[in-house]
C-alpha positions in Angstrom: -88.8 -122.1 -127.1 -90.6 -120.1 -124.0 -90.2 -116.9 -123.2 -90.1 -118.0 -119.5 -87.2 -120.3 -120.6 -85.0 -117.9 -123.1 -85.2 -115.4 -120.0 -83.9 -118.0 -117.6 -81.1 -118.5 -119.8 -79.9 -115.1 -120.0 -80.2 -114.8 -116.3 -78.2 -118.3 -116.1 -75.4 -117.1 -117.8 -75.6 -113.8 -116.2 -75.1 -115.3 -112.9 -72.4 -118.4 -113.7 -70.2 -115.1 -115.6 -70.1 -113.0 -112.7 -69.5 -115.8 -110.1 -66.6 -116.8 -112.3 -65.5 -112.9 -112.6 -66.1 -113.0 -108.4 -63.8 -115.8 -108.2 -61.2 -114.7 -110.4 -60.7 -111.6 -108.4 -61.1 -112.7 -105.2 -59.0 -116.0 -105.9 -61.2 -118.6 -105.0 -60.2 -121.4 -105.2 -56.9 -120.0 -105.0 -54.5 -118.1 -107.2 -52.6 -120.6 -108.5 -55.9 -122.2 -109.9 -56.5 -119.0 -112.1 -52.9 -118.7 -112.8 -52.7 -122.6 -114.1 -56.7 -122.0 -116.0 -55.6 -118.8 -118.0 -51.8 -118.9 -118.1 -50.7 -116.7 -120.9 -54.9 -116.1 -121.9 -55.3 -112.7 -119.3 -57.4 -111.3 -122.1 -60.4 -114.1 -121.3 -61.0 -111.9 -118.1 -62.2 -109.2 -120.4 -64.2 -110.7 -122.9 -66.2 -112.7 -120.4 -66.4 -109.1 -118.3 -67.8 -108.0 -122.2 -70.0 -111.1 -122.6 -71.4 -110.8 -119.1 -72.1 -106.9 -120.1 -73.8 -107.6 -123.2 -75.9 -110.5 -121.3 -77.2 -107.9 -118.4 -78.3 -105.2 -121.6 -79.3 -107.1 -124.3 -81.0 -110.2 -122.7 -80.3 -112.0 -126.5 -81.7 -114.9 -125.9 -84.9 -113.6 -124.8 -84.8 -110.6 -127.6 -83.9 -113.5 -130.4 -86.6 -115.5 -128.7 -89.6 -112.7 -128.8 -88.3 -111.9 -132.2 -89.1 -115.0 -133.5 -92.2 -115.8 -131.6 -93.3 -112.5 -133.3 -92.7 -113.4 -136.7 -94.6 -116.6 -136.4 -97.4 -115.2 -134.4 -97.9 -112.5 -137.5 -97.8 -115.5 -139.8 -100.1 -117.5 -138.0 -102.5 -114.5 -137.6 -102.4 -114.5 -141.4 -103.2 -118.3 -142.0 -106.4 -117.7 -139.9 -107.6 -114.5 -141.4 -107.5 -116.6 -144.7 -109.0 -119.3 -143.6 -111.5 -117.0 -141.7 -112.3 -115.4 -144.8 -113.2 -119.0 -146.5 -115.5 -119.3 -143.6 -117.5 -115.9 -144.3 -117.6 -117.4 -148.0 -119.3 -120.9 -146.6 -121.5 -118.8 -144.6 -122.8 -116.8 -147.6 -124.4 -120.4 -148.8 -126.7 -120.3 -145.7 -130.2 -120.0 -146.0 -131.9 -117.2 -145.0 -128.3 -115.5 -145.5 -126.6 -114.6 -142.5 -125.4 -111.1 -141.5 -121.9 -109.6 -142.4 -121.1 -109.4 -138.4 -123.2 -113.0 -137.9 -120.1 -115.4 -138.3 -117.4 -115.6 -134.9 -114.7 -117.3 -134.8 -113.1 -117.4 -131.3 -110.1 -118.9 -130.0 -110.6 -120.7 -126.1 -107.7 -121.3 -124.1 -107.2 -123.8 -120.9 -106.6 -121.6 -117.7 -106.2 -122.2 -114.2 -108.5 -119.9 -111.7 -108.8 -119.6 -108.1 -112.5 -121.8 -108.5 -110.5 -124.0 -110.9 -107.3 -124.5 -109.8 -107.0 -127.8 -111.2 -108.5 -128.6 -113.7 -109.1 -124.5 -114.8 -111.7 -123.1 -117.5 -111.5 -122.1 -121.1 -111.0 -118.5 -121.5 -111.7 -116.8 -125.0 -108.5 -115.4 -126.1 -108.9 -113.8 -129.4 -112.4 -113.4 -131.5 -112.7 -112.7 -135.3 -115.9 -111.1 -136.6 -116.5 -108.6 -139.2 -118.0 -105.4 -137.2 -118.7 -105.6 -133.4 -122.5 -106.9 -133.2 -123.3 -109.6 -131.6 -120.8 -108.4 -128.9 -119.0 -111.3 -127.1 -120.8 -112.6 -123.8 -119.2 -113.8 -120.7 -118.6 -117.3 -120.5 -115.8 -118.9 -119.6 -116.8 -122.4 -118.8 -115.1 -125.5 -117.0 -114.8 -129.2 -118.9 -118.2 -130.1 -120.5 -119.8 -126.6 -120.1 -120.9 -125.3 -123.4 -120.2 -126.6 -126.9 -116.5 -125.6 -126.4 -116.7 -127.5 -122.9 -118.0 -130.6 -124.1 -114.8 -130.5 -127.3 -112.7 -130.1 -124.1 -114.4 -133.0 -121.9 -114.4 -135.6 -125.1 -111.3 -133.7 -127.0 -112.7 -134.1 -130.0 -115.4 -132.0 -132.3 -118.2 -131.2 -131.3 -121.0 -129.5 -133.3 -124.4 -128.7 -131.7 -127.4 -127.2 -133.2 -128.7 -124.9 -130.6 -131.4 -123.2 -133.0 -133.5 -126.3 -133.2 -133.0 -127.2 -129.3 -134.1 -123.7 -128.6 -137.1 -124.1 -130.9 -138.2 -127.6 -128.8 -136.8 -126.1 -125.6 -139.1 -122.9 -124.7 -139.5 -123.0 -121.2 -137.8 -124.1 -118.2 -140.1 -127.5 -117.6 -139.4 -129.0 -121.3 -135.8 -127.5 -120.5 -135.7 -129.8 -117.3 -137.7 -132.8 -118.4 -135.5 -133.4 -121.7 -132.1 -132.9 -119.4 -133.6 -135.7 -117.1 -134.5 -137.7 -120.1 -131.4 -137.6 -122.3 -129.0 -136.4 -119.6 -126.8 -133.5 -118.8 -124.4 -133.8 -121.8 -127.8 -133.2 -124.4 -127.8 -129.5 -122.8 -124.5 -128.7 -122.8 -124.4 -129.4 -118.7 -125.9 -126.1 -118.6 -128.8 -124.5 -116.1 -131.7 -123.0 -117.5 -130.3 -119.4 -117.1 -127.0 -120.1 -119.1 -129.3 -121.6 -121.6 -131.0 -118.9 -122.3 -128.2 -116.6 -122.2 -126.2 -118.7 -125.0 -129.0 -119.7 -127.5 -128.8 -117.0 -129.3 -126.2 -118.9 -131.1 -127.8 -121.4 -133.3 -125.1 -123.4 -134.5 -122.1 -124.1 -132.9 -119.0 -126.2 -134.0 -116.0 -126.4 -131.6 -112.5 -128.4 -132.7 -109.6 -129.5 -130.0 -106.3 -127.6 -130.2 -103.3 -129.8 -129.3 -99.6 -128.7 -128.6 -96.9 -130.8 -129.1 -97.1 -133.4 -127.4 -101.0 -133.9 -128.2 -102.2 -132.6 -125.2 -105.2 -130.4 -125.4 -104.2 -127.2 -124.6 -107.9 -125.3 -126.1 -110.5 -125.4 -128.5 -111.3 -123.4 -131.8 -115.0 -123.0 -132.4 -117.3 -120.9 -134.7 -120.7 -120.0 -134.3 -123.6 -118.2 -136.3 -127.6 -117.4 -135.3 -128.6 -120.3 -138.1 -127.6 -122.7 -141.0 -126.1 -125.4 -138.8 -127.5 -128.4 -141.3 -125.6 -126.0 -144.2 -122.3 -125.5 -142.5 -122.1 -129.1 -141.0 -120.0 -130.3 -144.1 -116.4 -131.0 -144.5 -115.3 -128.6 -145.7 -115.5 -126.3 -142.7 -113.9 -129.4 -140.8 -111.1 -129.2 -143.3 -110.7 -125.3 -142.6 -111.3 -125.5 -138.8 -108.9 -128.7 -138.7 -106.0 -127.0 -140.1 -106.2 -123.8 -138.0 -106.1 -126.2 -134.9 -102.9 -127.5 -135.8 -101.5 -124.3 -137.2 -102.6 -122.6 -133.5 -101.3 -125.7 -131.4 -97.9 -125.6 -133.4 -97.4 -121.6 -133.0 -97.6 -122.5 -129.3 -99.6 -119.7 -128.1 -101.4 -120.7 -125.3 -97.7 -121.6 -123.6 -96.6 -118.4 -123.6 -100.2 -116.7 -122.7 -100.7 -114.4 -125.9 -103.1 -113.2 -127.7 -103.4 -113.7 -131.3 -105.2 -110.0 -132.0 
């Protein structure tokens, strides 16, 4: 259950109990109605009053839901960290070897913004990396922009050897010519300025995350400075695919909570 739903349940219960107690106090619809309704069960009124106080002070449904979600979030984070460790092991097979803080795992969630109120953008809500370098650069792409944007657009896994692309498109004229010939998707629907800002991440993979209704709610991406051919193998896809299922079932995106 979502926290907002649990909170609404608590508030609805308080409202119903309060209205019932008030109706009994002021004999609405009539004193005879309450005499017949309660009969010999006069203790029902103080019990109802106590339950109302319980819901006001402790909000039991919301508290239980929050505790359950916290436990589930901890379990999910443990699974993510375990998978991240396996990805680091896979990264050691790259030649030349990746730096200790090179490989990054990112969780993206679909969010509506003022500029994109309908379709929204992908916001990075969590990053897993050993160390702080390289630092994440601001990037919140709409549908179709960047590797994660293409993952959203086509709703399936996407992997791009950005390093190879950057080596062949080393100036703006080549970039524009390549985009005109192969289409905007070939350059991830990026402008030249955007491309120069992200091309330092030479190998990028993105996998869609779906909710219980099989709707796209975000994606999971992994990036490194190089080593696309080495990383593009079933082991990485299996780890990422498993994580997308775990995160999607955890319902983290519906509650707007960060896993870190």
